[in-house]
C-alpha positions as CSV (number, residue, x, y, z in Angstrom):
1,X,-12.7,35.3,-29.5
2,X,-15.9,33.8,-28.1
3,X,-15.9,31.3,-31.0
4,X,-12.4,30.1,-30.2
5,X,-13.3,29.6,-26.6
6,X,-16.4,27.6,-27.6
7,X,-14.3,25.5,-30.0
8,X,-11.8,24.7,-27.2
9,X,-14.5,23.9,-24.8
10,X,-16.2,21.6,-27.3
11,X,-12.9,19.8,-28.1
12,X,-12.2,19.3,-24.4
13,X,-15.7,17.9,-23.9
14,X,-15.2,15.5,-26.8
15,X,-11.9,14.4,-25.5
16,X,-13.3,13.8,-22.0
17,X,-16.3,11.9,-23.5
18,X,-14.0,9.6,-25.4
19,X,-11.8,9.1,-22.3
20,X,-14.9,8.2,-20.3
21,X,-16.1,5.8,-23.0
22,X,-12.6,4.1,-22.9
23,X,-12.8,3.7,-19.1
24,X,-16.4,2.4,-19.0
25,X,-16.4,0.2,-22.2
26,X,-13.2,-0.5,-23.9
27,X,-10.9,-1.1,-20.9
28,X,-13.3,-3.5,-19.1
29,X,-13.8,-5.4,-22.4
30,X,-10.0,-5.5,-22.9
31,X,-9.5,-6.9,-19.4
32,X,-12.2,-9.5,-19.9
33,X,-10.4,-10.7,-23.0
34,X,-7.1,-10.8,-21.2
35,X,-5.7,-7.8,-23.1
36,X,-5.7,-5.4,-20.2
37,X,-1.9,-5.0,-20.0
38,X,-1.9,-3.7,-23.6
39,X,-4.2,-0.9,-22.8
40,X,-2.5,0.6,-19.7
41,X,-1.5,3.7,-21.7
42,X,-5.1,4.2,-22.8
43,X,-6.2,4.0,-19.2
44,X,-3.6,6.5,-18.1
45,X,-4.5,8.9,-20.8
46,X,-8.2,8.6,-20.0
47,X,-7.7,9.5,-16.4
48,X,-5.4,12.3,-17.4
49,X,-8.0,13.7,-19.8
50,X,-10.9,13.5,-17.4
51,X,-9.1,14.6,-14.2
52,X,-6.1,16.7,-15.4
53,X,-5.4,18.6,-12.1
54,X,-5.9,15.6,-9.8
55,X,-3.9,13.4,-12.0
56,X,-1.0,15.9,-12.2
57,X,-0.9,16.3,-8.4
58,X,-0.9,12.5,-7.7
59,X,1.6,11.9,-10.5
60,X,4.0,14.4,-9.0
61,X,3.6,12.8,-5.5
62,X,4.0,9.3,-7.1
63,X,7.2,10.2,-8.9
64,X,8.9,11.1,-5.6
65,X,7.6,8.0,-3.9
66,X,8.7,5.8,-6.8
67,X,12.4,6.9,-6.4
68,X,12.1,6.3,-2.6
69,X,10.5,2.9,-3.2
70,X,13.3,1.8,-5.5
71,X,15.9,2.8,-2.8
72,X,13.8,0.8,-0.2
73,X,13.7,-2.3,-2.5
74,X,17.5,-2.2,-3.1
75,X,18.1,-1.8,0.7
76,X,15.7,-4.7,1.6
77,X,17.3,-6.9,-1.1
78,X,20.8,-6.2,0.3
79,X,19.7,-6.9,3.9
80,X,18.1,-10.2,2.9
81,X,21.1,-11.3,0.9
82,X,23.4,-10.3,3.8
83,X,21.2,-12.2,6.3
84,X,21.4,-15.3,4.2
85,X,25.1,-15.0,3.7
86,X,25.7,-14.8,7.5
87,X,23.9,-18.1,8.1
88,X,25.8,-21.1,6.9
89,X,23.1,-23.5,8.0
90,X,20.6,-21.6,5.9
91,X,22.9,-21.4,2.9
92,X,23.4,-25.2,3.0
93,X,19.6,-25.6,2.7
94,X,18.9,-23.4,-0.2
95,X,19.9,-23.7,-3.8
96,X,18.9,-20.2,-4.8
97,X,17.0,-17.0,-3.8
98,X,15.2,-14.7,-6.1
99,X,14.3,-11.3,-4.7
100,X,11.7,-9.3,-6.7
101,X,10.5,-5.8,-5.9
102,X,8.0,-3.4,-7.4
103,X,6.5,0.0,-6.7
104,X,2.8,0.5,-7.3
105,X,2.1,1.9,-10.7
106,X,0.7,5.4,-11.2
107,X,-2.7,4.4,-12.5
108,X,-3.1,2.0,-9.6
109,X,-2.3,4.7,-7.1
110,X,-4.6,7.2,-8.8
111,X,-7.5,4.7,-8.7
112,X,-6.9,3.9,-5.1
113,X,-6.8,7.6,-4.1
114,X,-9.5,8.9,-6.4
115,X,-12.0,6.0,-6.7
116,X,-11.7,4.6,-3.2
117,X,-11.6,8.1,-1.7
118,X,-8.4,7.5,0.2
119,X,-5.8,10.0,1.3
120,X,-2.2,9.6,0.2
121,X,-1.3,8.5,3.7
122,X,-3.9,5.7,3.5
123,X,-2.2,4.1,0.5
124,X,-0.1,1.6,2.3
125,X,0.9,-0.9,-0.5
126,X,3.2,1.4,-2.5
127,X,6.1,-1.1,-2.4
128,X,6.0,-4.8,-2.7
129,X,8.7,-7.4,-2.2
130,X,8.7,-11.1,-3.0
131,X,11.4,-13.5,-1.9
132,X,11.4,-16.9,-3.6
133,X,13.6,-19.5,-1.9
134,X,14.5,-22.7,-3.8
135,X,15.6,-25.4,-1.3
136,X,18.2,-27.9,-2.0
137,X,17.1,-31.6,-1.9
138,X,19.2,-32.0,1.3
139,X,17.9,-28.7,2.6
140,X,14.3,-29.8,2.4
141,X,15.1,-33.0,4.4
142,X,17.2,-31.1,7.0
143,X,14.7,-28.4,7.9
144,X,14.2,-29.8,11.4
145,X,17.9,-30.0,12.2
146,X,19.3,-27.4,14.6
147,X,21.6,-24.8,13.0
148,X,24.5,-24.5,15.4
149,X,24.5,-20.7,15.2
150,X,20.9,-19.7,14.8
151,X,18.6,-22.5,15.6
152,X,15.5,-23.9,13.9
153,X,13.3,-20.9,14.3
154,X,15.7,-18.8,12.3
155,X,15.3,-21.1,9.3
156,X,11.5,-20.9,9.6
157,X,11.6,-17.1,9.2
158,X,12.8,-17.8,5.6
159,X,10.9,-21.0,4.8
160,X,7.6,-20.8,6.7
161,X,4.3,-21.0,4.9
162,X,3.0,-17.7,3.5
163,X,0.7,-15.7,5.8
164,X,-3.0,-15.9,5.0
165,X,-3.1,-12.5,3.3
166,X,-0.4,-13.6,0.8
167,X,-2.6,-16.2,-0.8
168,X,-3.6,-15.9,-4.5
169,X,-6.2,-13.1,-5.0
170,X,-8.5,-15.7,-6.6
171,X,-8.7,-17.7,-3.3
172,X,-12.3,-18.8,-2.8
173,X,-14.2,-18.1,0.5
174,X,-16.0,-20.9,2.3
175,X,-19.6,-20.6,3.5
176,X,-18.6,-18.7,6.6
177,X,-16.7,-16.1,4.6
178,X,-13.2,-17.2,5.7
179,X,-10.6,-17.3,3.0
180,X,-9.2,-20.7,2.0
181,X,-6.5,-21.9,-0.4
182,X,-7.3,-23.0,-3.9
183,X,-6.3,-26.6,-4.6
């Protein structure tokens, strides 16, 4: 009986050692080579092997949030589509709208909670929404015209420049540390 327990403990230690090696060596190398997306399952299995209880708890919590996030994305998509449909001046100015949504992946949530020592309530970016508006040629020329029903400001809510925090993650910082756009 003691031998069986020792064998199980040794097997667990080997599994955790391989998982740690994958996280510290193989995954960073894969990301550096541009192959990171192909190794997501290995990363997930590694965290699961090293931190089985923590991973299970966060996974259970994440599965509930994922369902709620999908509902939130669908609701936001519908509200945006309806808002555009109710504004004829806006509809004339755009050729198309693409609305994309995502919920934060399990591994990403786990890393944020576990590595960055955050509580579940401190993970604020669980749902992301991107709205891509393609203007018509006439729409881009007529942006300054007043829309009879809603006015110019209403159009700017949909077509204004992105806020500073929405810039590409690779945006460089100037000598004072303020973010600036890449050209």
